N, C-alpha and C positions, 0 to 999 in steps of 0.2 A: 904265490897269488892262487885262486880259486881254480881248478882245473875248467870248470865249466864256464868261468869266465872267459879263461883262456880260448875253448873253443867256439864261444860267439864270437870273440874278436878274430879270432882266426876265420871263421864264416863270412864275416862282414868282409874283411881285408881280402879273402879268396875273391869274393863276389867282384868285389871293385876291379882286382888284378883281372879277372876274366873277362869284365866288361872292356878293359881299356886291351888288353889282349885281342878280343872280338872283334872292336874296332878298328885295331891295327892292321889285323888280317884284312879285313874288309877293304880298307883304305888301300893297302897294298894292292891287294885281288883288282879292284877298281880301275888303277894305273895300269897295271901290268897286262890283264885280261879284259878290260872295260866291261865286265860284269860282275855283279855280287857272289862272293863266293864266301863262305864263313861254317861255322859250325855251330847249329842250332842254338845247343844249350851249354856252350860252352862256361859262361859264368857259374853255373850252377855246379858243373862237373869239377871246376877249378874250385870253389867253395868248400866240396865234399872233400877233396882232396886236403885243402889245406886243413880242413877240420881232421882228418884222419890222422895227418902228419903232428897236430898240435896233441892228440890223444896218445899217440904213441910218444913222441917225445916226453911230454910231461909225465906218462908212467914209466918212462926209461930213465928218468932223470931222478925221481923219487926211489925207484927199485934199485940203483947203483948206489946209493946212500950218499948222494951230493949234498951238500949243505948250502943252505941259502942265507 
């Protein structure tokens, strides 16, 4: 699979995972503290982390000589 396609998929999946995590934190904070608490740019941060991991993992598997 092309590395840029993998990075694009990682960005989308990371953004969705960040949204779910952000909403989960907001729901739990609402019940526990009765106010909104959260990390402002969490979906973007998680998307960047997922894309970085995809780049590192993709280069690592290619350089180690793994066969697909």
